[in-house]
C-alpha positions in Angstrom: -32.4 11.8 13.4 -31.1 12.1 16.7 -27.7 13.6 16.0 -29.4 17.2 15.1 -31.1 17.2 18.6 -28.2 16.1 20.5 -26.1 18.6 19.3 -28.5 21.3 19.7 -29.3 20.7 23.5 -25.3 20.4 23.7 -24.8 23.7 22.1 -27.7 25.3 24.4 -26.3 23.5 27.5 -23.3 26.0 26.7 -24.8 29.1 26.3 -27.0 28.5 29.7 -23.6 30.0 31.6 -22.0 27.8 34.5 -24.9 27.6 37.4 -25.4 24.0 35.8 -23.4 21.4 37.1 -23.1 17.4 35.4 -23.4 14.4 37.6 -20.6 13.2 35.6 -18.8 13.7 32.3 -16.9 10.7 30.8 -16.9 12.2 27.3 -19.9 11.0 26.2 -22.6 12.2 28.8 -25.4 14.7 27.5 -28.2 15.4 29.8 -31.1 18.1 29.7 -31.1 17.9 25.8 -34.3 18.4 23.4 -36.3 15.8 23.0 -36.9 14.7 19.5 -40.4 16.7 19.0 -38.7 19.6 19.7 -40.8 20.6 22.9 -39.7 21.5 26.5 -39.7 18.1 27.9 -36.2 16.7 28.9 -34.9 13.4 27.5 -31.9 12.1 29.0 -29.8 9.9 28.3 -26.9 8.1 30.7 -24.0 6.5 28.7 -22.7 3.3 31.1 -19.4 5.2 32.2 -17.6 2.3 30.4 -14.6 2.8 27.7 -14.8 1.4 24.9 -11.1 -0.1 23.9 -9.9 -0.9 20.5 -6.8 -3.0 20.2 -4.7 -3.8 17.1 -0.8 -5.3 16.8 1.9 -2.3 16.9 4.3 -4.2 14.8 3.3 -4.2 10.9 1.6 -7.6 9.4 3.6 -8.9 6.6 2.3 -10.8 3.6 3.0 -11.2 0.0 1.4 -11.0 -3.4 -1.7 -13.8 -3.7 -1.4 -14.7 -0.2 -4.4 -14.7 2.5 -3.9 -12.5 5.4 -5.7 -11.7 8.5 -5.0 -7.7 10.1 -6.0 -8.6 14.0 -8.5 -6.6 15.8 -9.9 -6.8 19.2 -12.3 -4.7 21.5 -13.2 -4.6 25.1 -14.7 -2.2 27.6 -13.0 -0.6 30.7 -14.8 -1.8 33.1 -15.7 -4.8 31.6 -19.4 -4.9 30.2 -21.7 -6.7 28.1 -22.7 -4.2 24.4 -26.7 -3.4 24.8 -26.6 -2.7 20.9 -25.3 -4.2 17.9 -21.6 -3.0 17.4 -20.9 -1.8 13.8 -17.3 -2.6 12.3 -15.9 -0.3 9.8 -13.0 -1.5 8.4 -10.9 1.6 5.8 -7.6 1.6 3.9 -5.4 5.1 4.6 -4.8 6.9 1.1 -1.0 7.1 0.3 -2.0 11.2 0.4 -4.1 10.7 3.3 -6.5 12.9 1.2 -9.3 10.0 2.2 -9.8 6.8 3.3 -10.7 4.4 1.2 -13.4 1.8 2.5 -13.4 -1.5 3.0 -15.8 -3.3 4.7 -18.7 -2.4 7.2 -20.7 -4.6 9.1 -23.8 -4.9 11.5 -23.2 -8.5 13.9 -22.5 -11.6 11.3 -23.8 -8.9 8.2 -20.8 -7.4 6.1 -20.4 -5.6 3.1 -17.0 -5.2 1.1 -16.5 -2.4 -1.3 -14.5 -1.5 -4.4 -11.6 -3.9 -5.1 -12.3 -5.9 -1.8 -15.6 -7.5 -3.0 -15.5 -11.0 -2.7 -11.9 -10.7 -1.1 -12.6 -9.3 2.2 -14.4 -10.7 5.3 -14.9 -10.3 9.1 -13.4 -12.7 11.3 -15.4 -13.1 15.1 -13.9 -16.2 15.6 -13.5 -15.0 19.1 -15.9 -12.5 21.7 -15.0 -8.9 20.8 -13.2 -9.7 18.0 -13.6 -8.1 14.6 -10.4 -8.9 12.4 -10.4 -8.5 8.2 -9.5 -10.9 6.2 -8.3 -10.7 3.1 -7.8 -13.1 0.1 -5.9 -13.2 -2.9 -3.8 -10.3 -1.9 -2.8 -7.3 -4.5 0.1 -5.2 -4.9 -1.8 -2.4 -3.9 -3.2 -3.7 -1.0 -0.2 -2.7 1.2 -0.7 0.2 3.4 -2.2 1.1 6.4 -6.1 -0.2 7.7 -8.0 1.3 9.9 -10.3 -0.6 12.4 -13.2 1.3 13.7 -15.7 -0.1 16.3 -19.0 2.1 17.1 -21.0 1.0 19.8 -24.1 3.9 19.9 -22.4 7.2 19.8 -19.0 6.0 21.1 -16.5 5.1 18.2 -13.0 4.2 18.8 -10.2 3.1 16.1 -6.9 1.7 15.5 -4.5 1.1 12.8 -3.1 -1.7 11.3 0.0 -2.0 8.6 0.2 -4.5 6.0 3.2 -4.9 4.5 3.6 -6.7 1.5 7.1 -8.3 1.0 8.6 -6.5 -2.2 10.8 -5.1 -3.8 11.5 -1.2 -5.4 13.1 -0.8 -8.4 13.8 2.7 -10.4 11.9 3.2 -13.8 12.6 5.1 -16.6 10.4 4.7 -20.1 12.4 4.4 -23.5 11.9 8.0 -24.1 14.3 8.8 -21.9 14.9 10.3 -18.4 12.4 12.4 -16.5 9.4 12.0 -18.9 6.9 10.6 -16.7 4.2 13.1 -15.3 2.8 11.3 -12.3 -0.2 9.5 -13.8 2.2 8.2 -16.7 4.0 7.1 -13.9 1.3 4.5 -12.7 0.6 3.8 -16.0 4.4 2.4 -16.5 5.1 0.7 -13.1 1.3 -1.0 -14.1 2.8 -2.2 -17.5 5.5 -3.9 -15.4 3.5 -5.5 -13.5 3.8 -3.2 -10.8 2.8 -0.1 -8.7 3.9 2.9 -7.6 5.7 2.9 -4.4 5.1 4.5 -1.3 7.4 6.3 0.9 8.0 3.7 3.5 8.6 1.1 0.9 11.4 3.3 -0.9 12.8 3.7 2.9 12.7 0.0 3.4 14.6 -0.4 -0.3 17.2 2.5 0.9 17.9 0.7 4.5 18.2 -2.4 2.2 20.9 -0.7 0.0 19.4 0.8 -2.7 21.4 4.1 -4.1 19.9 5.9 -7.3 20.4 9.4 -8.3 17.5 9.9 -10.6 14.5 11.4 -8.9 11.1 9.6 -8.9 7.6 9.7 -8.2 6.1 7.7 -4.8 2.7 6.9 -5.0 1.3 10.2 -2.3 2.8 12.3 -5.6 5.9 13.4 -4.0 9.1 13.0 -5.9 12.8 11.6 -4.2 15.7 9.5 -4.3 17.5 7.5 -2.1 21.2 7.7 -1.3 23.6 6.2 0.4 26.9 7.1 -0.6 26.4 11.5 -0.7 28.3 12.6 -4.0 28.4 15.8 -5.3 25.7 15.5 -8.1 23.0 13.6 -5.8 22.0 16.2 -3.6 25.8 17.2 -2.6 28.9 15.7 -0.4 27.5 17.9 2.8 24.2 15.8 3.1 24.1 12.8 5.0 23.0 9.6 3.5 19.1 9.1 3.7 15.8 10.3 0.6 16.2 13.1 -0.5 12.6 14.9 -1.3 11.5 17.7 -4.1 8.4 17.8 -2.3 4.8 17.5 -3.5 5.3 18.0 -7.7 2.3 18.9 -10.0 1.1 15.8 -11.4 -0.1 17.2 -14.3 2.7 19.6 -15.5 6.1 17.9 -13.7 8.1 15.2 -15.2 10.4 12.7 -13.5 11.1 9.2 -13.2 9.4 6.6 -10.8 9.9 3.8 -8.1 7.9 0.8 -8.8 7.0 -2.0 -6.2 6.6 -5.6 -7.1 6.2 -8.3 -5.0 6.6 -11.9 -4.8 5.6 -14.0 -8.2 2.6 -16.4 -8.8 4.6 -18.1 -11.7 8.1 -18.5 -12.8 10.6 -16.4 -14.9 13.0 -18.5 -17.0 15.0 -17.6 -20.3 15.2 -18.8 -23.7 17.5 -18.2 -26.3 18.4 -19.0 -29.6 21.8 -19.6 -31.6 21.8 -16.5 -33.5 19.6 -14.6 -31.1 16.1 -12.8 -31.6 14.3 -9.8 -32.4 11.9 -8.3 -30.0 9.1 -9.6 -31.7 10.6 -13.0 -32.5 11.5 -13.3 -28.7 7.6 -12.1 -27.9 6.7 -15.3 -30.1 9.1 -17.4 -28.8 7.6 -17.1 -25.2 4.0 -17.6 -27.0 5.3 -20.8 -28.1 6.6 -22.0 -25.1 2.9 -21.4 -23.3 4.2 -18.2 -21.6 4.6 -14.3 -22.1 7.5 -11.8 -22.6 8.5 -11.2 -18.6 8.0 -7.6 -17.3 10.5 -5.4 -15.3 9.0 -5.6 -12.1 8.7 -9.8 -12.5 12.7 -9.9 -13.4 13.3 -8.3 -10.3 11.0 -10.0 -8.5 12.3 -13.4 -9.8 16.0 -11.9 -8.7 15.0 -11.0 -5.2 12.6 -13.8 -4.2 14.0 -17.2 -6.2 17.3 -15.9 -6.9 17.3 -15.7 -10.4 20.6 -15.8 -11.8 21.6 -15.4 -15.8 24.7 -14.1 -17.2 22.4 -13.3 -20.7 21.2 -10.9 -21.9 17.5 -11.0 -22.8 14.2 -8.9 -24.2 11.3 -7.7 -21.8 8.1 -6.5 -22.4 8.9 -2.7 -22.5 11.5 -3.0 -25.5 14.7 -2.9 -22.5 17.4 -5.9 -22.2 18.3 -6.8 -19.0 19.9 -9.4 -17.0 20.1 -10.7 -13.4 23.1 -11.4 -11.5 22.3 -12.9 -7.9 26.0 -14.0 -7.4 28.5 -11.6 -9.0 31.4 -12.5 -11.1 33.7 -12.0 -13.6 32.3 -10.7 -17.1 28.9 -10.3 -16.0 29.4 -6.8 -14.5 29.3 -4.9 -11.4 30.9 -6.4 -8.1 27.1 -6.0 -6.2 24.3 -8.0 -7.3 21.3 -6.8 -8.8 19.9 -6.1 -12.4 22.1 -5.5 -15.3 20.7 -3.0 -18.1 21.5 -2.6 -21.9 18.8 -0.2 -22.3 16.2 0.0 -25.1 17.9 -1.2 -28.2 16.5 -0.4 -31.3 18.5 -3.1 -33.1 20.1 -6.1 -31.9 19.6 -9.7 -31.2 19.3 -11.2 -27.8 17.9 -14.2 -26.0 14.3 -13.6 -23.9 12.9 -14.0 -20.3 9.7 -15.1 -20.1 6.7 -16.0 -17.6 4.7 -18.5 -17.1 1.8 -18.2 -14.3 1.8 -21.7 -12.0 
């Protein structure tokens, strides 16, 4: 255990007064410290004076659900030198609420181990000298976020952050029970059931910049409750506030109840519409999709098909949560408002409609 003697020796140096002068100091220099045996013989550790530098892209890396992505990371020394020991690489994912980091991968030399959901999907690319890039395959919605690349050379430890952003769409969601019925954990489950995850603040901000305007407050992944306003109005924070993201701040994850903003990305399949001359009940609609070798589509899948595949259908159809909706990419008469979007008939308890189905490619 080298670290304890190092720290103890450093403390003794500070207590020794100002009569001793260090030959030099670069942030990693220790001198005249006790050795591992704890006796009075001096043990001197010299760092070579070179600075370890870790570099990652300053711009976000964009990808999509199901794709493979490389998060670049390189390191070097200033002045240049060869490492005198095996370098340790650690990749971790920063959580949205910054409470802790999620371990992704650690490596020493060419040997690496991936953790948790990244097992079998994460690997280290070392194609060039001093490269420590992370490769993640089969991207999932929850992979979106910031990743830390940490390079460790003995006691020297430097890191930098890569921002991975999945191309996707944010949509507000409330359950059949009505407005403001979800605590945070129920909100997570609701998004998951709709083929999505709870959106992050950066995803909501991007959606707002693209035109999302919604006057109902919803959970975000960090446990805050917020809502995006493009056109200020009295019921939505007041006329005196500028357009932007309105925030209720952190809320109690068990006791407080709101709607939720969900995030979905590009599809691995297709959404298509089925109808019958007399329409279908919800149960008949589910069976019709199964007969077609598919399943009834979820809300997140409908939004993704509209956003990324241009799905446009002026016919209302059932979805898996019991809602009835239809996607309009090209607004026209008798198909709702003048803006593109997903139209909703809510959660009808009766009625006969078509159905939107989803089939994996």
